[in-house]
N, C-alpha and C positions, 0 to 999 in steps of 0.2 A: 466439951468432953462428956458431960452428963447426958447431952442429946444423942451423942453417938452411942453411948452405952445403952440407953433406952431403945434406941433403934435396933441395935444388935441383939439385946435381950428379946425385943419383940420378934425379930426374925428368927431367933432361935426357938422361941415358943411356937411360932407359926410352923416351922419346919418339923418340930416334934408332933404337933397336932396333925399336920398333913401326913406324916409317916404313920402316925397311929391310926387315921382314917383309911389309909390305903391298906394297912394290915388287916384292919377290921373288914374292909371290903374283900380283900383276897380270902379271908377265913369263911365269909359267907357265900362265897362262889360267885361273886360278881354283882352287878347292878341288880336291883329289885329285891335283894334278899335271898334269892334262889341259890341253894347250894346242893351239890351232890353229897351223899352221905360218904365220908371217908372210909367206912368199913365196907362199902359195896365192892363187889367183885365182878369182873366181866365173865360172861358166859351164862349158861342155865344151871340150875341147881343140879349138883352131881347125883343126887338120888333118883332123878328122872330116868324113866326107861327110855329105850330108843323109840318105842311106840308112842309114849307121851310127847317126846320132842317132835315126832313126825306129825302127829295130830295137831300140835300148835302151829307148826309150819304150814299144815294144810288148811287150817282155819284162817291164817293170815293171808294166804293166797286166795282163798275163797272170797274173803272180804274185798279184796282188790279186784276181783273179777266181775264181769257182767255179761249178760246175754243180749244178742241183737237178733231182730226179726224183721224181715222185710220180704216181699214177693220177689222171687228171682227174676221174673218178668212182669213190668209194670205196663198193663195194656192201656193205650190212649185211643179212643174210638175215631178220633180225627185230630189233626194239627190244631194246637190251641185249646184243646178240650181237656178236662180233667181226666187222670187215670187212675186205677186202682192199684195202690201200693202195699197197703196193709202194714204200714210201718208200726211196730208194737215195741213198747217198753214193757217188758214182762213183769208181772208182779214180783217176782223173786229179786230183781234188781234193787240195789240200795242207791241208785243215782237217777236224776233227771237225765233225759236224753235229748240232744239237739241233732238233727240229721241234714246232711247236705248231700247232694247228688251232682257229681261232675262227669262230664263226657271224658271217656278215656282217650279219644283222639286228640282233643284240644286242651283238656284240663279246665274247660269253662264250666263254672257252677251254674246249674240249670234249675236247682231247687234248694231252698233252705227252710226248715221248719223253725218254729219256736220250740221252747222246751216242752217235753213231754214227760209226764210224772209216771212212775211205776204203776203198772196196771191200767194204763191208758194206750190207746193207738190212734192213728191217723188212717182212715180207710182210702180216701181220694186225695190226690195232690195235683196241683196246677203248676206246670213247669213256668219259668221266667221268661221263656221265649218258645214260640212254636217251632217244633222240629219237623223237618220234611218227612213224609211218610217213609216207613222202613224200620229196620232194627238198628238201634244205637247202643253201642257197648258203654257202660258206665260204671262209676263206682260210687256206692252209697257209704259215707262216713258217718259213723255214730260217735258223737262227742258225750262222753259221761261227765255230768256236772254235779258238783256237791250239792245235796238238797238244801243247805241253808245258805251258803255263800255264792252258789252257782259258779264257782271257780272250776275249770277244766281240771278233771282228775284222770283222764285217759281217752283213748280213741280205739275204734276197731272198724274195719271196713268190710264190705261185701260187694262182690261184682253183681251187677244187675243188667238187664236188657230193657231198654225203654223202647217198646214195641208201638209205633205210631201207625195207625190204619189211614187210608185215604178218606175215610168218612163217607 
């Protein structure tokens, strides 16, 4: 009887402690001690003018945007030779860029760069395979990478022509 009473009392104390811990965790906003202020309200401060709200939205959009730059026609003097592409990550960009070029007809990737920091460019590129002489429609895809983590944050594409001369 005493043993059952002790077990029952211990279970009761454990249940109360568990409930108290759960309540404390709920009050703090979850694991890690982070909690939202209960007096915070959704939306923007009501005294902001429409112009101030628009300026904040414009700033947020601008931070997420980036510019891309590549020659519209990449000239190769002969099959298998390097061509002049002028791939540029403009200084105003906030992201590193990685560029791949794929043929429009087949989707085959014929070029991939490494990361290019803002304010840097690649003048000449060499394709992964020699293309036959002629003009080849392609798409250059710029992948924006976070400067610290190199995680992908966005992509943009540009149509280009790969102009291969007979040499």
